[in-house]
PALOLO-199176 format. One record per residue: residue in one letter; x, y, z of N, C-alpha, C, O in turn. Coordinates in Angstrom, 3 decimals. Atoms other than C-alpha are relative to their C-alpha. Last residue first. Example, Ala and Ser with C-alpha at 12.3 -4.5 7.8 and 13.67 -1.06 7.14 Angstrom:
2
DRENNU resn      nxx      nyy      nzz     caxx     cayy     cazz      cxx      cyy      czz      oxx      oyy      ozz
DRENNU    s   -0.820   -1.190   -0.060   13.670   -1.060    7.140   -0.770    1.090    0.730   -0.261    2.198    0.899
DRENNU    a    0.890   -1.190    0.000   12.300   -4.500    7.800    0.900    1.200    0.000    1.936    1.181    0.665
# end
This chain:
180
DRENNU resn      nxx      nyy      nzz     caxx     cayy     cazz      cxx      cyy      czz      oxx      oyy      ozz
DRENNU    s    0.368   -0.781    1.179  -24.195   11.260  -11.677    1.176    0.720   -0.604    1.023    1.420   -1.604
DRENNU    m    0.302    0.844    1.159  -23.119    8.387   -9.423   -0.302    0.815   -1.239   -0.173    0.305   -2.352
DRENNU    e   -1.245    0.584    0.490  -21.375   10.571   -6.839   -0.227   -0.805   -1.276    0.673   -0.940   -2.105
DRENNU    g   -0.742   -1.066    0.674  -24.508   12.649   -6.393    1.292   -0.501   -0.606    1.743   -0.002   -1.637
DRENNU    l    0.647   -0.201    1.290  -26.457    9.479   -5.586    0.714    1.089   -0.813    0.808    0.996   -2.037
DRENNU    l   -0.182    1.200    0.807  -23.989    8.521   -2.866   -0.642    0.154   -1.386   -0.071   -0.270   -2.391
DRENNU    m   -1.416    0.182    0.358  -23.698   12.013   -1.415    0.189   -1.180   -0.953    0.915   -1.082   -1.942
DRENNU    e   -0.415   -1.094    0.890  -27.428   12.728   -1.535    1.431   -0.188   -0.455    1.738   -0.024   -1.636
DRENNU    a    0.615    0.247    1.306  -28.243    9.303   -0.079    0.413    1.075   -0.994    0.742    0.767   -2.140
DRENNU    l   -0.712    1.129    0.626  -25.767    9.839    2.765   -0.540   -0.262   -1.407    0.230   -0.435   -2.352
DRENNU    r   -1.309   -0.524    0.421  -27.285   13.256    3.517    0.817   -1.090   -0.700    1.439   -0.846   -1.734
DRENNU    q    0.233   -0.892    1.138  -30.811   11.816    3.596    1.333    0.505   -0.553    1.547    0.519   -1.765
DRENNU    r    0.334    0.852    1.150  -29.667    8.948    5.832   -0.219    0.850   -1.250    0.234    0.488   -2.336
DRENNU    a   -1.236    0.676    0.410  -27.984   11.414    8.183   -0.243   -0.885   -1.210    0.562   -0.905   -2.141
DRENNU    s   -0.848   -0.977    0.697  -31.084   13.613    8.319    1.282   -0.643   -0.516    1.733   -0.338   -1.620
DRENNU    y    0.682   -0.372    1.234  -33.338   10.659    9.190    0.892    0.954   -0.814    1.099    0.745   -2.009
DRENNU    l   -0.098    1.157    0.886  -30.853    9.348   11.725   -0.661    0.300   -1.341   -0.127   -0.051   -2.394
DRENNU    r   -1.361    0.058    0.539  -30.479   12.761   13.285    0.144   -1.143   -0.995    0.801   -1.007   -2.026
DRENNU    s   -0.191   -1.160    0.862  -34.251   13.107   13.677    1.383   -0.025   -0.654    1.511    0.189   -1.859
DRENNU    k    0.796    0.213    1.216  -34.678    9.595   15.054    0.203    1.135   -0.996    0.328    0.892   -2.197
DRENNU    v   -0.626    1.098    0.745  -31.827   10.073   17.535   -0.732   -0.196   -1.321   -0.103   -0.284   -2.376
DRENNU    v   -1.166   -0.622    0.636  -33.272   13.442   18.573    0.754   -1.048   -0.821    1.263   -0.754   -1.903
DRENNU    k    0.504   -0.723    1.166  -36.601   11.675   19.195    1.121    0.769   -0.703    1.030    1.018   -1.905
DRENNU    a    0.248    0.908    1.127  -34.775    9.149   21.374   -0.516    0.752   -1.219   -0.188    0.387   -2.348
DRENNU    p    1.346    0.582    0.088  -33.495   11.935   23.655   -0.168   -0.871   -1.257    0.470   -0.632   -2.282
DRENNU    i    0.906   -0.947    0.655  -29.702   12.348   23.949   -1.386   -0.630   -0.048   -1.501   -1.851    0.058
DRENNU    e    0.581   -0.883   -1.018  -27.134   10.646   26.183   -0.794    1.141   -0.639   -0.629    2.312   -0.297
DRENNU    l   -0.419   -1.360    0.344  -25.210    9.175   23.233   -0.509    1.046    0.995   -0.158    2.223    0.917
DRENNU    t   -1.435   -0.034    0.265  -25.376    5.645   24.607    0.504    1.413   -0.248    1.554    1.807    0.258
DRENNU    a   -0.713    0.184   -1.271  -28.821    6.055   26.155    1.502    0.119   -0.193    2.193    0.712    0.636
DRENNU    a    0.275   -1.172   -0.830  -30.264    7.515   22.936    0.757   -0.090    1.329    1.350    0.889    1.782
DRENNU    i   -0.815   -1.085    0.557  -28.577    4.796   20.882   -0.172    1.254    0.856    0.802    1.937    1.173
DRENNU    d   -1.395    0.276   -0.369  -30.075    2.161   23.179    0.943    1.080   -0.532    1.889    1.476    0.150
DRENNU    d   -0.163   -0.263   -1.432  -33.519    3.761   22.862    1.430   -0.256    0.464    1.967    0.498    1.276
DRENNU    y    0.022   -1.450   -0.203  -33.260    3.897   19.067    0.230    0.343    1.470    0.985    1.262    1.787
DRENNU    s    1.340   -0.574    0.128  -32.256    0.229   19.011    0.093    1.517    0.185    1.123    2.033    0.619
DRENNU    l    0.637   -0.465   -1.224  -28.631   -0.774   18.479   -1.391    0.541   -0.306   -1.643    1.049   -1.399
DRENNU    d    1.350    0.540   -0.178  -27.574   -2.849   15.473   -0.652    0.383    1.325   -1.359   -0.427    1.925
DRENNU    a   -0.014    0.585   -1.334  -23.850   -1.944   15.800   -1.369   -0.581    0.361   -1.518   -1.215    1.406
DRENNU    f   -1.172    0.872   -0.095  -23.462   -1.387   12.047    0.134   -0.631    1.375    0.715   -1.709    1.503
DRENNU    h   -0.131    0.940    1.114  -26.827    0.077   11.072    1.201   -0.941    0.090    1.216   -1.983   -0.565
DRENNU    r    1.244    0.643    0.447  -28.034    1.851   14.203    0.264   -1.119   -1.009   -0.264   -2.222   -0.870
DRENNU    l    0.621    0.731   -1.103  -24.775    2.653   15.996   -1.267   -0.739   -0.437   -1.551   -1.830    0.059
DRENNU    v   -0.837    1.139   -0.388  -22.958    3.513   12.780   -0.670   -0.807    1.105   -0.707   -2.036    1.040
DRENNU    i   -0.001    0.993    1.088  -25.730    5.715   11.412    0.761   -1.249    0.427    0.275   -2.366    0.251
DRENNU    v    1.314    0.657    0.002  -26.214    7.478   14.765   -0.101   -1.050   -1.105   -0.706   -2.104   -0.904
DRENNU    q    0.233    0.810   -1.195  -22.489    8.147   15.172   -1.339   -0.719   -0.058   -1.402   -1.918    0.213
DRENNU    r   -0.711    1.267    0.147  -21.960    9.303   11.584   -0.280   -0.911    1.192   -0.479   -2.113    1.021
DRENNU    y    0.710    0.850    0.953  -24.663   11.958   11.899    0.664   -1.377   -0.119   -0.018   -2.402   -0.164
DRENNU    e    1.359    0.253   -0.501  -23.249   13.547   15.034   -0.749   -0.979   -0.896   -1.356   -1.935   -0.413
DRENNU    d   -0.081    1.031   -1.035  -19.644   13.164   13.795   -1.382   -0.359    0.544   -1.663   -1.532    0.786
DRENNU    t   -0.416   -0.553   -1.287  -20.491   15.106   10.652    0.039   -1.132    1.019   -0.576   -2.180    0.822
DRENNU    l    1.071   -0.482   -0.875  -20.707   13.023    7.508    0.591    0.671    1.243    1.733    0.410    1.623
DRENNU    a    0.289   -1.395    0.338  -17.748   12.824    5.104   -1.123    0.581    0.854   -1.297    1.798    0.903
DRENNU    l   -1.057   -0.849   -0.560  -16.443    9.653    6.763   -0.229    1.476   -0.296    0.305    2.337    0.403
DRENNU    l    0.116    0.005   -1.461  -19.738    7.933    6.057    1.019    0.936    0.640    0.700    1.693    1.556
DRENNU    a    1.155   -0.838   -0.339  -19.593    9.012    2.393   -0.191    0.055    1.517   -0.485    1.120    2.061
DRENNU    k   -0.396   -1.376    0.275  -16.074    7.582    2.028   -1.134    0.962    0.367   -0.893    2.019    0.950
DRENNU    q   -0.931   -0.407   -1.059  -17.184    4.361    3.706    0.430    1.453   -0.180    0.500    2.205    0.791
DRENNU    v    0.778   -0.169   -1.227  -20.203    4.078    1.392    0.909    0.480    1.131    0.544    1.386    1.880
DRENNU    r    0.850   -1.191    0.167  -18.062    4.682   -1.688   -0.799    0.284    1.264   -0.903    1.430    1.700
DRENNU    q   -0.863   -1.184   -0.076  -15.417    2.197   -0.471   -0.809    1.287   -0.148   -0.543    2.266    0.548
DRENNU    r   -0.382   -0.197   -1.406  -18.047   -0.445    0.236    0.851    1.251    0.153    0.679    2.015    1.103
DRENNU    r    1.205   -0.457   -0.700  -19.465    0.011   -3.285    0.312    0.267    1.471   -0.098    1.291    2.016
DRENNU    e    0.202   -1.406    0.363  -15.982   -0.237   -4.818   -1.216    0.579    0.718   -1.189    1.728    1.160
DRENNU    s   -1.061   -0.780   -0.631  -15.311   -3.468   -2.911   -0.169    1.492   -0.290   -0.031    2.323    0.607
DRENNU    r    0.297   -0.058   -1.442  -18.645   -4.952   -3.913    1.020    0.871    0.719    0.663    1.680    1.575
DRENNU    e    1.169   -0.870   -0.181  -18.008   -4.017   -7.576   -0.367    0.132    1.472   -0.673    1.230    1.938
DRENNU    l   -0.438   -1.374    0.229  -14.515   -5.538   -7.465   -1.149    0.984    0.220   -0.965    2.028    0.846
DRENNU    a   -0.803   -0.384   -1.169  -15.831   -8.753   -5.908    0.471    1.448   -0.125    0.466    2.193    0.854
DRENNU    d    0.926   -0.167   -1.134  -18.527   -9.003   -8.592    0.752    0.482    1.239    0.300    1.395    1.929
DRENNU    l    0.708   -1.252    0.245  -15.899   -8.416  -11.318   -0.996    0.293    1.122   -1.128    1.436    1.557
DRENNU    p   -0.879   -1.101   -0.405  -13.717  -11.153   -9.809   -0.661    1.370   -0.222   -0.431    2.302    0.548
DRENNU    t   -1.109   -0.224    0.919  -16.711  -13.457  -10.206    0.918    1.085    0.546    0.539    1.810    1.466
DRENNU    g    0.315   -0.641    1.268  -18.923  -14.662   -7.410    1.251    0.158   -0.843    2.296   -0.433   -0.574
DRENNU    n    1.361   -0.525   -0.112  -17.874  -15.351   -3.855   -0.319    0.764   -1.267   -0.189    1.988   -1.315
DRENNU    g    0.964    1.032    0.343  -14.859  -17.527   -4.631   -1.438    0.446    0.153   -2.356   -0.300   -0.191
DRENNU    a    0.152    0.165    1.446  -12.216  -15.468   -2.909   -1.020   -1.111   -0.255   -1.191   -2.015    0.563
DRENNU    l   -0.815    1.050    0.593  -12.825  -14.849    0.762   -0.252   -0.057   -1.501   -1.344    0.255   -1.976
DRENNU    e    0.740    1.131    0.521  -14.263  -11.543    1.834    0.946   -1.006   -0.633    1.947   -0.637   -1.248
DRENNU    f    0.479    0.854   -1.072  -12.424   -9.206    4.136   -0.681   -1.245   -0.532   -0.825   -2.232    0.189
DRENNU    a    0.945    0.970    0.571  -10.274   -7.416    1.549   -0.389   -0.988    1.089    0.436   -1.782    1.541
DRENNU    a   -0.480    1.381   -0.098   -8.722   -4.442    3.323   -1.055   -0.946   -0.566   -2.254   -0.708   -0.421
DRENNU    e    0.746    0.831   -0.945   -9.850   -1.063    2.063    0.549   -1.420   -0.024    0.870   -1.967   -1.079
DRENNU    e    0.691    1.107    0.652   -7.245    1.094    0.353   -0.676   -0.851    1.062   -0.120   -1.068    2.138
DRENNU    q   -0.403    1.301   -0.501   -6.455    4.309    2.109   -0.785   -1.072   -0.750   -1.985   -0.936   -0.990
DRENNU    e    0.873    1.078    0.455   -6.527    7.780    0.608    0.562   -1.325    0.501    1.766   -1.571    0.436
DRENNU    h   -0.403    0.575    1.281   -4.654   10.327    2.664   -0.942   -1.136   -0.348   -1.604   -1.694    0.527
DRENNU    r    1.076    0.307    0.949   -5.338   12.643    5.577    0.617   -0.547   -1.287    1.396    0.141   -1.945
DRENNU    r    0.052   -0.841    1.213   -2.580   12.438    8.128   -1.137   -0.448   -0.886   -1.506   -1.622   -0.918
DRENNU    r   -0.530    0.584    1.241   -3.263   10.817   11.455   -0.114    0.967   -1.163   -0.964    1.857   -1.174
DRENNU    g   -1.421    0.298    0.031   -3.491   12.393   14.874    0.535   -0.534   -1.315    1.747   -0.517   -1.528
DRENNU    r   -0.791   -1.228   -0.105   -6.848   14.140   14.704    1.478   -0.273   -0.242    2.188    0.554   -0.813
DRENNU    r    0.267   -0.803    1.203   -8.574   11.026   13.408    0.798    1.290    0.021    1.284    1.739   -1.017
DRENNU    a   -0.671    0.638    1.138   -6.899    8.897   16.077   -0.199    0.813   -1.274    0.728    0.971   -2.068
DRENNU    n   -1.446   -0.230   -0.134   -7.925   11.303   18.834    0.764   -0.587   -1.183    1.705    0.025   -1.688
DRENNU    l   -0.228   -1.425    0.288  -11.525   11.286   17.583    1.479    0.346    0.111    2.003    1.109   -0.701
DRENNU    c    0.166   -0.196    1.444  -11.490    7.486   17.472    0.261    1.461   -0.383    0.930    1.737   -1.379
DRENNU    e   -1.172    0.600    0.659  -10.074    7.242   21.002   -0.069    0.212   -1.515    0.941    0.519   -2.149
DRENNU    n   -1.138   -0.889   -0.252  -12.715    9.674   22.255    1.270   -0.531   -0.646    2.063    0.241   -1.185
DRENNU    l    0.203   -1.192    0.820  -15.435    7.590   20.587    1.159    0.986    0.193    1.658    1.548   -0.782
DRENNU    l   -0.396    0.316    1.378  -14.019    4.452   22.168   -0.134    1.216   -0.905    0.745    1.481   -1.725
DRENNU    i   -1.459    0.141   -0.020  -14.252    5.952   25.669    0.507   -0.260   -1.416    1.475    0.356   -1.862
DRENNU    r   -0.557   -1.346   -0.153  -17.797    7.130   24.955    1.525   -0.033    0.038    2.181    0.846   -0.522
DRENNU    y    0.158   -0.719    1.265  -18.720    3.700   23.594    0.616    1.394    0.106    1.311    1.835   -0.809
DRENNU    m   -1.075    0.431    0.913  -17.290    1.987   26.672   -0.062    0.767   -1.319    0.969    1.144   -1.874
DRENNU    w   -1.242   -0.510   -0.580  -19.599    3.987   28.977    1.184   -0.331   -0.927    2.023    0.525   -1.204
DRENNU    s    0.033   -1.456    0.190  -22.588    3.302   26.747    1.286    0.636    0.510    1.844    1.529   -0.128
DRENNU    f   -0.255   -0.296    1.410  -21.691   -0.395   26.580    0.039    1.504   -0.248    0.895    1.985   -0.991
DRENNU    f   -1.437    0.119    0.244  -21.416   -0.581   30.381    0.318    0.354   -1.452    1.308    1.033   -1.725
DRENNU    r   -0.400    1.112    0.873  -24.975    0.675   30.745    1.507    0.019   -0.243    2.088    1.064   -0.536
DRENNU    f    0.107   -0.284    1.427  -25.679    2.940   33.713    0.509   -1.190   -0.797    1.079   -2.125   -0.234
DRENNU    r    1.401   -0.358    0.239  -26.417    2.193   37.380   -0.241    0.259   -1.488   -1.384    0.272   -1.945
DRENNU    p    0.797    1.148    0.441  -23.069    0.361   37.397   -1.492    0.293   -0.151   -2.234   -0.573   -0.615
DRENNU    d    1.177    0.016   -0.879  -21.210    3.693   37.521   -0.930   -1.112   -0.466   -1.530   -1.002   -1.535
DRENNU    f    1.242    0.464    0.623  -17.800    3.172   35.926   -1.106   -0.051    1.044   -0.930   -0.615    2.123
DRENNU    s    0.868   -1.149    0.269  -15.117    5.319   37.623   -1.320   -0.404   -0.675   -2.215    0.426   -0.831
DRENNU    r    0.583   -0.480   -1.266  -13.483    2.272   39.229   -0.946    1.176   -0.230   -1.831    1.427    0.588
DRENNU    l    1.206    0.764   -0.302  -12.995    0.825   35.750   -0.674    0.452    1.292   -1.890    0.325    1.436
DRENNU    n    0.944   -0.919   -0.638  -10.541    3.576   34.857   -1.295   -0.688    0.432   -2.319   -0.030    0.615
DRENNU    q   -0.709   -0.898   -0.916   -7.478    1.471   34.002   -0.955    0.878    0.803   -0.649    1.269    1.929
DRENNU    f   -0.520    0.812   -1.102   -9.659   -1.278   32.519    0.677    0.882    1.041    0.489    0.695    2.243
DRENNU    a    1.140    0.445   -0.802  -11.608    1.240   30.437    0.485   -0.803    1.204    0.005   -0.604    2.320
DRENNU    k    0.447   -1.143   -0.817   -8.384    2.875   29.282   -1.175   -0.393    0.887   -1.250    0.025    2.042
DRENNU    v   -1.060   -0.248   -0.979   -7.030   -0.510   28.129   -0.412    1.152    0.922   -0.283    1.051    2.142
DRENNU    f    0.117    1.013   -1.042  -10.359   -1.309   26.480    1.074    0.161    1.071    0.813   -0.069    2.252
DRENNU    a    1.207   -0.277   -0.775  -10.332    1.996   24.610   -0.164   -1.028    1.123   -0.519   -0.668    2.245
DRENNU    a   -0.301   -1.112   -0.911   -6.719    1.484   23.500   -1.201    0.322    0.895   -1.034    0.644    2.071
DRENNU    q   -0.894    0.512   -1.028   -7.641   -1.912   22.035    0.320    1.089    1.028    0.292    0.838    2.232
DRENNU    t    0.779    0.912   -0.835  -10.614   -0.476   20.171    0.852   -0.521    1.145    0.404   -0.559    2.291
DRENNU    a    0.914   -0.804   -0.810   -8.576    2.465   18.869   -0.805   -0.882    0.950   -1.009   -0.521    2.109
DRENNU    d   -0.781   -0.753   -0.990   -5.754    0.198   17.683   -0.907    0.789    0.937   -0.703    0.787    2.151
DRENNU    s   -0.501    0.975   -0.966   -8.181   -2.195   15.970    0.782    0.704    1.106    0.604    0.402    2.287
DRENNU    a    1.147    0.419   -0.807   -9.979    0.692   14.296    0.432   -0.989    1.078   -0.017   -0.908    2.221
DRENNU    d    0.319   -1.097   -0.914   -6.682    2.193   13.103   -1.150   -0.384    0.926   -1.133   -0.052    2.112
DRENNU    a   -1.109   -0.080   -0.963   -5.655   -1.173   11.632   -0.256    1.106    1.023   -0.045    0.906    2.219
DRENNU    p    0.020    1.101   -0.969   -9.074   -1.705   10.028    1.111    0.070    1.052    0.874   -0.221    2.224
DRENNU    d   -1.186    0.829    0.202   -9.191    1.767    8.408    0.037   -1.104    1.056   -0.026   -0.804    2.248
DRENNU    g   -0.159    0.423    1.380  -12.343    3.820    7.878    1.189   -0.898   -0.276    1.399   -1.299   -1.421
DRENNU    l   -1.355   -0.308    0.462  -12.115    5.702   11.167    0.270   -0.420   -1.444    1.078    0.208   -2.127
DRENNU    m   -0.370   -1.364   -0.382  -15.708    5.966   12.413    1.341    0.398   -0.626    1.554    1.565   -0.957
DRENNU    r    0.844   -0.945    0.736  -16.927    2.927   10.497    0.324    1.444    0.345    0.096    2.342   -0.465
DRENNU    l   -0.297    0.134    1.424  -14.009    0.842   11.725   -0.805    0.998   -0.816   -0.275    1.629   -1.730
DRENNU    a   -1.266   -0.683    0.259  -14.423    2.155   15.274    0.359   -0.052   -1.486    0.853    0.930   -2.039
DRENNU    v    0.236   -1.436   -0.178  -18.090    1.125   15.345    1.269    0.774   -0.354    1.217    1.745   -1.109
DRENNU    k    0.799   -0.436    1.150  -17.275   -2.296   13.924   -0.266    1.499    0.061   -0.187    2.195   -0.951
DRENNU    f   -0.906   -0.056    1.155  -14.499   -2.682   16.521   -0.754    0.478   -1.238   -0.249    1.308   -1.994
DRENNU    l   -0.785   -1.230   -0.148  -16.987   -1.754   19.242    1.019    0.138   -1.127    1.289    1.246   -1.591
DRENNU    v    0.848   -1.133    0.384  -19.403   -4.414   17.947    0.768    1.315    0.141    0.576    2.225   -0.665
DRENNU    r    0.365    0.061    1.422  -16.707   -7.101   17.976   -0.815    1.226   -0.424   -0.513    1.859   -1.436
DRENNU    q   -1.107   -0.317    0.900  -15.137   -6.178   21.306   -0.424    0.082   -1.463   -0.032    1.009   -2.172
DRENNU    h    0.198   -1.283    0.680  -18.349   -6.059   23.340    1.052    0.335   -1.063    0.889    1.300   -1.810
DRENNU    r    1.395   -0.326    0.289  -18.870   -9.567   24.739   -0.133    1.232   -0.900   -1.015    1.271   -1.757
DRENNU    t    0.508    0.964    0.983  -15.251  -10.697   24.551   -1.404    0.379   -0.450   -1.727    0.281   -1.634
DRENNU    v   -0.727   -0.239    1.255  -14.087   -7.546   26.329   -0.547   -0.910   -1.089   -0.866   -0.448   -2.185
DRENNU    l    0.489   -1.267    0.551  -16.787   -7.862   28.995    0.673    0.310   -1.337    0.018    0.753   -2.280
DRENNU    v    1.342    0.290    0.511  -15.901  -11.537   29.522   -0.587    1.266   -0.631   -1.202    1.204   -1.696
DRENNU    e   -0.182    0.719    1.260  -12.213  -10.568   29.843   -1.350   -0.344   -0.633   -1.486   -0.306   -1.856
DRENNU    f   -0.259   -1.025    1.016  -13.241   -8.044   32.502    0.205   -0.647   -1.363   -0.220   -0.095   -2.378
DRENNU    a    1.266   -0.717    0.207  -14.823  -10.841   34.529    0.185    1.087   -1.056   -0.691    1.300   -1.895
DRENNU    e    0.816    0.782    0.926  -11.688  -12.947   34.035   -1.339    0.679   -0.275   -1.882    0.552   -1.373
DRENNU    v   -0.422   -0.333    1.361   -9.620  -10.195   35.655   -0.838   -0.759   -1.028   -1.103   -0.243   -2.114
DRENNU    d    0.306    1.170    0.829  -11.534  -10.571   38.936    0.283    0.348   -1.464   -0.581    0.882   -2.160
DRENNU    g   -1.202    0.762    0.312   -9.800   -7.915   41.048   -0.208   -1.234   -0.850    0.748   -1.964   -1.116
DRENNU    a   -0.428    0.736   -1.186  -12.698   -6.254   42.884    1.202   -0.904   -0.275    1.678   -1.596    0.625
DRENNU    v   -0.537   -1.004   -0.925  -13.004   -3.759   40.028    0.548   -0.689    1.251    1.553   -0.259    1.818
DRENNU    a   -1.309   -0.387    0.533  -13.440   -6.749   37.692    0.668    1.039    0.905    1.875    0.972    1.137
DRENNU    r   -0.935    1.094   -0.293  -16.250   -8.118   39.879    1.403    0.339   -0.485    2.386    0.024    0.186
DRENNU    q   -0.242   -0.032   -1.453  -18.003   -4.745   39.752    0.997   -1.089    0.405    1.899   -0.854    1.209
DRENNU    a   -0.890   -1.144   -0.243  -17.597   -4.663   35.949    0.344    0.097    1.486    1.492    0.359    1.844
DRENNU    l   -1.337    0.382    0.462  -19.083   -8.155   35.698    1.006    1.124    0.262    2.133    0.870    0.687
DRENNU    a   -0.521    0.957   -0.984  -22.045   -7.084   37.835    1.406   -0.450   -0.387    2.278   -0.578    0.472
DRENNU    g   -0.328   -0.740   -1.221  -22.583   -4.039   35.646    0.593   -0.902    1.063    1.551   -0.533    1.741
DRENNU    d   -1.239   -0.739    0.263  -22.408   -6.147   32.509    0.442    0.765    1.238    1.628    0.801    1.564
DRENNU    d   -1.045    1.007    0.010  -25.049   -8.500   33.946    1.358    0.670   -0.245    2.347    0.330    0.405
DRENNU    d   -0.242    0.299   -1.407  -27.253   -5.505   34.713    1.129   -1.011    0.140    1.956   -0.907    1.046
DRENNU    p   -0.888   -1.025   -0.568  -26.855   -4.349   31.109    0.297   -0.247    1.471    1.372    0.114    1.951
DRENNU    n    0.668   -0.678   -1.094  -28.306   -7.689   29.904    0.955    1.022    0.617    2.038    0.655    1.072
DRENNU    q    0.123    0.744   -1.243  -26.523   -8.586   26.709   -0.727    0.847    1.030   -0.924    2.048    0.840
DRENNU    m   -0.896   -0.437   -1.058  -27.144   -6.872   23.402   -0.262   -0.841    1.242   -1.363   -1.356    1.437
# end
C-alpha cells in the first residue's frame, strides 16, 4: 500500500480543485478496490459498476474525508456500501464467471478445472456472512495486513484474527463438504 499520508495530501489537493490529484488516487486504489468488489459481488460487471460508483461518490463527498485517517479505509467503506446496495438490488441467479486467463495455459481440461475451482471458491465466498467475507477478501485478495484490515473495518486487530480464523474454517467446511 502507498503511504497514507501521501493519500491524505492528494485528497486535500483534490478538494482544492486539483482533479489530477484525485486521478492519482483512483489509479492507485482502483485495482485493489475492484478485486474487493469482485469478491464481494461475484460478477465482474457488477464489481466494475460498484467500483466506479464508489469513486464517483468519493469525489462528490471528498470534503468529508478526514486526512487524519487512511484514504483507503474511507474508500473501502464507500465501496462496501455500493456492494451491499448492488447485492440488494439484483436478482439472485447463477452467473457464469468471465474467462480472465488467456488460452494456451495448459490443456483445455486444465483451464476447465481452474475455472470450476474458481467458481466453487467464489460460491463459497458469497455464502459467507459479510463479516467473514470482508476479512477474507481484504487479507487474501487485497493483501492487507491485520492492522490495515483492523483500521479499514474499524475493529481491533485481534477481532480481525478471530474472524479470519473462523472464516477460513467455514470456507474449508463448505469447500470440503462440496467435494464429498
